[in-house]
N, C-alpha and C positions, 0 to 999 in steps of 0.2 A: 492872337499870336500862336504860332505852331511851336509846340515844345521841342526841346533838343532831342529827346528820345525818338519822337516821331520823325524828325528830320534825318536822324542817323539811320533809321529803318528805311526811309525813302531812298537815301543815297545808296545804301547797300543793295536794296532791291533793284534800283535802277541800274546799277553797275552789272548785276547778275543778268538782268533781262537784256541789256545791251550786248553782253558777251554771248548770249544764248542763240540757238538757231530757231527761236520761237517764230511762228508764222502769224502771231496774233495781230489784230488791228492796233492794239495798244503799242506793241513794239514798233509798228510801222509809223505811227504818228506821234509817239512820245519822243520827240527829238530833244537834244540837250537844251536847246533854247526854250522849248515849250516847258520842259521839266523845271528849269530854273525860274521861269516866269510864274509857275503855278505852285511851287513847293511851299511857299509861305502864306498861301491864301486859305481862308476859312469861310464857310457859308455863314451869313449873318445870324440866322435864328438858331440853328442846331450845331454850329461850330464844326461842321464836317471838314476834314482836310483832304488833300490830294491822296494821302494814304488810304483813307476810307474809299475813295473812288477806284484806286488801282490795285489794292492789295490782292484781290482774287487773281488778277493777271500776273502779279509779281510772284505769287506762290505756284501758279499753274501755268507753266510755259507752253502747255499744249492747248491753252484756251484759244477759241476762234476769235473772240472779241477782247475780253479781259478787263472790262470796266463796268461798273454799276454806279447809279446815282443814289447816294445815301439819303438825300432829301431833294425836293423839287428845285431848290435854289442852286443845287450843284450844277444843273444844266447851264445856268447863266455864269456862275463864278468860274467854272472850269470849262467854259465854252471853247477855249483854244484847243482843248483835247477832244471834247465831245463832238464839236461840229464836223471836223474832218472824218471822224469815225462814222457819224450818222450819215454823212454824204456818201461815203464808200459803201456802207452796208445797204442803205436804202436806195441804191441805184441813182445817185446824183442829186439827192436832196440837199441843195446848197444852203449856206448860212444866210443867204439873202432870200431864200424861199420861205413860203408860208404854207402850212398844211391847210387844205381846204376844210370848209365846215363839214361837220358830221352828216353823212347822207347814206341811209341804208338802201335807198332806191326802191324799185318795185319788186317786192319779194317773190312775186309770182313769175318772174322772168326765168328763174332757174328750174329745170326739171330734174329728172333722174339721169345721171350721166351713164348709167349702166343698167338699163331696164331688164336685160336678160340675166343679170347677176352672174356674169362669167368672170369679171375682172375685179370689180371693186368689192372688197370684203367689208369695209366699214368707212363711214364718213363722219368727220366732226368739224365744227366751227367753234372757235373760242375767242374770247377777248379778255384783256386784262383791264382792271380799273383800280384807281386809288381813291380813297375817301378824302375829301377836302378837310384840311385842318390837321392832318396827321403826317408825320414824316414817313419815309420808307423804312423797311425792316431794321437796318443797323442802328437807327436812332430811336426806335420805339422802346418805351419802358414796358415792364410787365403789366402795369396797371392799364396802359393804353391798349396793349394787345387784348386784354380781357374786356375792356370797354368796347373796343371795335367788334369783338366777337359777339357781344351782347346786342349791339346795333344790327349786325348782319343777321343774326339768328332771328330777332324779332321782325326785321324787314321781310325775310324770306318766309316766315310763318304766315304772312299775309297773302302769299301768292295763291291764286285759284286755278281752276281748270286743269289743263294737262301739266302745269308747272307745280301743282300742289305736291308737297312732299314733306320730308323730315330733315332736321338739322342734327348732325352727330358731332358733339365736341370730341376732340382727340383726348382731352384730359379725362381720365377715368373710363375710357371706352372699353367695353367688354371684349375679351379676346375673340369670341365667336363673331361678333359684329365686325371687328377689325379684320379678321381673316376673310369674311365674306366680301368686304369692300376691296381688299387686296385682290381676291380672286376675280372680282368684277373689273379689275384694272382701274378702279376709281380712286383708291387711296394713295395719296402722295406719302413718301417716306422721308424721314430725316436722313441726312448723311450725304447729300450732294456736295462734293468737295469744293466745287466752284462757289456755291452759295455759302458754304461754311467759311471759306476763306474771306468772303465779303461780309462776314459777321451777320448773316441773315437768318441764323438759326438759334438766336439766343432765347432763353426762357422756354425752350421746347418742352412739352407740347402746349404750354399756356396760350390761350387765345387762338388756337388753331381749330379748325373744324371743317366738316364737309356736309353739303346738303345734296340730296338727290330727290327727284320726283318719283312717284310710285312706279312709273314705267321704266325708270333708270335710263331715260333719254336726255335728262337735263340735270346738270351738276353745277354746284358752286363750291370752289375751294376758298376757304377763308385763311388768309395770312400764311400761305405757303411761300411763294416767291413774291407775289403781289398781294395787296390787300384783298382783292377779289379776282378770281379767275372764273369767268362765266362760260360754261361749256354746254353745247348742244351736240348730241351724237346718236347714231344708231347704226345697225347693220345695213349693208347695201349702199346704193349710190344715190339715194334721193336727196340731193343737195338742197333742192327747193324747200322741202319740208323742214329740214334741219336748220337752214338759215332763217326761215320764218319764225321758228321756235326761239332761236337766239335773239332775234330782233325784238320779239314780244317781251322776252324776259328782261333784256337790257332796259327797254323803255319803262317797264314796270318798276324795276329796282331804282332807276334814276329818279323816279317821282318821289322816292322816300329817302334816298341817300345821295347827297350831292357829290359829284366826282371831280377830281383834280384835272384841270384842263388848262392848256397854255395856248395863246393865240397863234403862236408860230409853230409849236411842236405837236399840237393836238393833245390827245389824252396822255397824261404823264404817268410813267411807271418806273420801276426799279432798274430795268435793263434797257439800254438805248436801242436795242434791236426791236423793242416792243413798244415804240412810241406811235404817235399819229392815230391810226385806226386801231392799233393793237390787235388787229384781226389776223388769226391764223386759221385758214380753211385747209383741211388736209384729208387725204384718203389713204387707207391701206390698200394697195393695189397689186394684183398678181399679173406680172407681165414677163413670163419666162423667156420669150423670144428676145424681147428688148434687153432683158437682164444679161443675156449672153453678148449683147452689143452695147456695152455700157457707154461708149462714146456717143452713139446715136441717141440714147436715152438722155444723156447730159446735154446734148445739142438742143433737143426739143425743150428740155426743162429750161435752159438758158433763154431760149426765144420767148418763153412765156413768164420769165422771172420766177421760176419755180425752184424750190429747194428739195433735193432728193436725199433722204436719210434711210438708215435701217429702221426696222419696225420697233426697235426698243428705244428710239429717240436719237438724239444727237450723238455723234461719235460711235455709232454702231453699224454693223454690217447687215445687209439684207439677208433674210432667212428664206430659203426656197423660192427665190425670185419675187419675194414680196417686199415692196418699198413703201415708205411713208413719204408721200409727196405733198408739198404745201406751197402756198404763195409765199414769196420771200419779202416782197416790198410791202411795207406797212405805212409808209409816209408819202405825202405828196399826191395821194390819190384818195378817193372816198372809200368807205367800207364796201359799197357796192362794186366799185372797180377792182378792189383787192380780191374779192370773192370771184369776180368774173374772170380775172387772170387765171385763177386755179381751175375754174369751170372749163374755160376754153382750152387750157393746156392738157387737162385730163382727157377731154373729148378727143383731142388730137392724138394723144398717146394710145388711146384705145383703138382709134382708127388705124394707127401705125401697126400696133400689135396684131390686129386682124389681118393686115395685108402681108405680114411676113410669112 
């Protein structure tokens, strides 16, 4: 049963959202009918409510999406809200659709998108993973955070070759180490208001940590937004090399830590924009001529299902004609196909920039 205080908060939040000019997918799909149908539901194991799902979007009317899954069961219990949002965001992935089996494809297919180093400043490919048997951030206890950090740390310490590196727990981190990691743009910080409103930052910094290899081209974040964020990155445009490193790492980690996976939705994570492959392949790219013709840039991006953002992430402007451009679709296609959309789109943008 959902208690009266939670229901009151839901009703009040819903009324404010309905009256707002929010452009979020939450507002678009949380009709009165859907709201009334879901407001008394809870997930079987962790007793998550509709409030746990939508509180970030209720508090932040400028959210693009506005919902998170507090635990894996939420995707089923609150499917009337998740399914249309997933379909909208992931380019038509319907509730009758099934995400294909995980396929990284032939990693040698991709080369360097910018061999002359004129346009692409840096490239990265990352994916999110959740550990089987644990809920997502809002439902985790402090003991579970610590237990997971221990598992992740010992798993990563077994990595060899170019993946070999060191795990740095956030708890008790020396200031100098912290500053170095921030300067390297590696360290995630507490204080994202969208995550905080979703209750994803409790017991901070307990159970959080970061791993990187010696060359600083491979990173793993532990318990920031997702249980694991696995990241491969380097300067320049050699997507092939970066993708290959990520695939090797994911396969190595999965041998030791089982991941949460759903037959229909693929890999399960905290944010519905990040299901399926959970792959985000991105470049920081300098296209000053296209930057002055934003409509053209957006047109090409849309054709290849790419998302264009400022270099400081979502909700930011481009600085000096530099954009962060990534694949947008993560569901209904394989990992290989998701990365290929980005590869083809970036190749096209560079060709266009050269011709202007």
